[in-house]
N, C-alpha and C positions, 0 to 999 in steps of 0.2 A: 369167665362164668359164661354160661348160653347167654339167650337175650331168653330165651322162657324161663329160666330158671328165676335170674332174675327179677322179672318182672314178678312172680312167683312170690319172690323172697318181698317187693316191694310192697305187695299186696298185704304180706302177714302185718307189715308191720304199720299200714291204716291200719287194720283191723280190730290190732290189740289194742291201741290207745281208746277209739271208737268203742268197743267193748268196754271199754274200764270204766269208761263216759257211761253209758246206758249204764251197768251196773252200780256206780253210782247215781245217779240220778231218781233210781228204783228205790233206793236206801233214803233219799231226802225226805224228809218231814213235808205232806200239802197242806198246800195252801187252794181251802175252796171259792173260788171268788165268784159270785152268781149278783148277774145286774140284769133289774128288768126291760132295760133297753138295751138300744143297738150298742157294737163300739164303734160306730162313728162317732167325732167329737168331743171321746172319751180320753186321748191320749194324757192329755194336758191331768186329768183326775185319777191316773194310771201310776204316770211317773207320780205325782204327789205319792199316792199310795203307797211304792215301793222307794221312796223316801223317807216311808216312815220306817218302813221294815228295815232299810238300811241302818237308820239311826239305832235300833237295838241288837245289830248286828247279823241282821238274813239280807242274804244278796241272790236275786231269782235268776237259778243254773248255778248258780254255785253252792248253796247249803240251802237252798229249798226251792222247791219244785211251784208253781202258781198254775193250778185248773183252772182256767174261765168256761164260762158258764154264760150265756147272754140270751136273754131273754126275747130280742127285737119285738120289744111293746107289745108283747101276747101275754097276757099275765097264766093265762092259761098252760102255759107250760112249765110255767116256773114248781111247782109242785115234782115234778117228773124231773127238771136238771136240778133240785136241791135231792133229791134220791141219789142221784149221778152220783154228786159230791159224796153223798155217806157212803153208796160202795165204794168208793175210792179207797174208804177209809182215811179222808181228809185229819189233820190233827185240829184244825178251823175254820169255821167255813164263815165267809166275809158278805155281807152281801150289803148293797145300795141299789136305786133305784125308785125308793120309796117304802110303803110298807109292807105290799104284795111278796117281796122278795123275801123278806125279814120273817112273815110270816110262815111262808112257805120252808121255812130251812128249820123254823121253832117246829112245825107239823111231823117232819120230815127226822128228827133226830132228840131224843131229852139225856144225848150222851155227848154229844162234841160239842166243844165249846163255839158259839157262834155269835161273833161280833158286827155289829149292825151300824149301817149309815140312812137314821129318818130325820125328819121334814118334824116332827111335830113329838109333843110328850110321849114314850112309850109305854107307861102304866098307863094312858089313856089307847092305847093301840093292846094294850094286853100282853104286849113282847117280854115286861118284865114287874115286879110290883111293887118294884123298891128303889127307887135314885142311885141313892147312896149305898145300897148294897144287897144285888140282886142274887137272889138266892137259887134261882135253877142257872141254868148251862148260858147263857144272852144275857148281857150287855152292849156297850155302843156308844155311840154319838150323838146330840141332836142338835142338830143345823137351826133350830127355830125358824125353819123357811114359815109353816102355818102363821104361826104364830104372831108374826111381823107385817100380815096381809092388811091391816087396819092402818097400820104406818104409811106401808107402800100405796096406799088411797091419800093419805093426808098429803102427803110429796107430790101425787101426782095434778093434785087439786092449788097445790101451792105452786105448781110447774102451771096448768094450765088454772088459774079461779074461772074464767069464763065459764068452762065445762058443767053442763046440768045431766047429758046424756052420757056414763061410759059402758061401751063393750068390756065384755070381761070372758078369756080365753079359760077355758076348763076342758080336762079330757078324762071324756066317763067312767074308760078303763079302771080308773082307780076309783073309784066309787067313796070312799072312806073322806081320801081328799081333800075330793068334789066338793061332799055333804060340809064338810069344814069348813072350807075356802069359801063356800057362798054363806053358810051364817055367817060368819064375821062380817063379810062384805058389806049381808044386806045391811046391818046392825048398823055398818060404819057408814053406811050410803046412807041411811035414814037423819041420821044427824049431823051429815054437812047434804041435804039436802038433792042429792044426789040418784037419777035414774038409774041403773042399772040392765044391760041386755046380756044374757047369758048364753055364749056360744060355746058349745059344745066337739070337741075336734079329738081325733083320735088317732087320724091317720094325715101324712102330710096332701091328701088330695082335701080332704075336709077340711083342715086349712086354707090353700086353697079356697075351697066356696067358703067361707066363713067370708075373708076376703073379698069375695063378689056382693054380700049381704052388706057388708060395711061401706063398699064404695058405693051403694044406694040409699041405707039408709045413713050415712053420714052421723055416727056419732061421733062425741066431742076430745075420745081420749081413748086410749085401749087398757086394758090393765089385762096381766101375762099371767094366769096361777102361777102359784109355784107348784107343780109339776112333774115328776122328773121328763117325762116323756117333751114335753113343750121347752124345758131350758136343752133338751137334744135338739132341738127343731131352731134354735136360736138364730142360725145366720138363714134359714127360710121368714124368718118372724122378721129379723132387723129391714129384708130387703123389700118384703112385703109391706112395711108398714113407713119405709121410706117413698116406694112405687104412692102410697095412698094418699103419703101424706099428714099422717094418724099420731100423735104425741102419744107413746105407749110405757111405762115403767115395766120394768121387770126383779127377777128375785134375787139373780146372782150377776156377776160383776164381767161374765163372760160376756152376756148379750151385748153393751156397751163398748164392747171392747172390738166385735164384730159390726156394730154399725148405730147398733140398738140407742135411743137415746139416754134412758136412766135403772140403774137399781138400784136397791137397797137390801143387802141380806148378809146375811152371816159370810166369812172368807170359807169359800168354798177348799181353795188347795190347802190352808190350813187344816180343815175339819180331814181332808182327803187324807192328809199326811198324820192326822193324832187316830187314827181309822189305824192305820198300817202299826202306828207304835202298838195299840191296844194289841192286833195279830201278834206283832215280835212278840209281847211280853208273856202273850198264851204261849207259845212255840217254846218260850225260856221257862214255862213251865207255871204260871200264875191260872188264879183261876178267875172264871168271870167275878165272882163273890168277892174276891178281892181286886177287881177294880171297875169302881163304881161309874153309873153312865154318864159322861162328858157332855157338860152343855156347851157350848156355843159361848164365846161373851166376846168374840171379834168380829163388828158387824161396818159394814164400808158401805158407803154413798156415793155412786158413782158414776156420773151426769157426762156423754159425751156434746160437747159444745158445739162440734163441725155440725150436728147431727139436728144441734138445736137451734143454730143458722138457716138449715136447708130448710125444717119447717118453720120459719116465721119467729120463732119462740125467742124472746128474750128470759135468759132466764135468771131469775130473781138476787138480789148482793148475799140475802140469809141463806139460796140452798150452795152458791157459789162456794160461797166461805165453810158452811160447814160440811162442803161434800171432802171424801177420803180422797177423791182424786178427779178432773178435769182432765179429756180427753180432748184436746185442741185437734 
């Protein structure tokens, strides 16, 4: 065989399976994945979602295709991104990163099933009219992130009982979340005779500027609101709180895992896994009406003891004994 003929034959042998793979990919059901954040620091959550899909029999690239759309923390992009997923004829659209993504998907389609992951009561958000039997094309998971804000403030006060002034970080671009957080915190702060100072941050630069103000005004502790964007900036926040030596409480365990002081909230990875399970069940034919909105039931108190020592804090025994994990 001549060299040219051999190469031509080899090329054909390679092209056939590639073409077959492309054809297979085109016939796979599509999961439209819409998140208001960027993909940075989201690997573990996406992996948990894929694990949930796998538990129901779907593996990305084998028998399901996932189309990812990231809002990069720009809520104004979400309606068009949701519309793109509708045009792709997604079999199901999954949304996370807060209510704006879920509301964008709801506005984009009344027929494609939508599985949301939000941090507060979805009936209050207008996503569904019933938790037990959603009557439209939406269902999902409630992380209870916002409902736990008062409890997080109480835990922070237990850890820093001398605190009188608390700085609060919120994301103004998620207006509904911010409003709910501040309403809850102001009520809780009054009962504990605490003063709160609200700092609005929607970019990495604004977070840095907020800590410049914190360094100047020296509040006794920091409360990081349960906003999707703020969780995505957990590494920056952990580093700045350490540098400025200010105790802080967060919503999810991912923050103390990277050096933050303390978190209290639902198991976010378990919720993402269940989110994937729900998406997989819909791919298998279930309808949203058959899938009650799942309420998170597993909550975790995580304390980074090494960070507490660095800050010169003595963690009360009552907190250490009730903590689900103490990071040394």
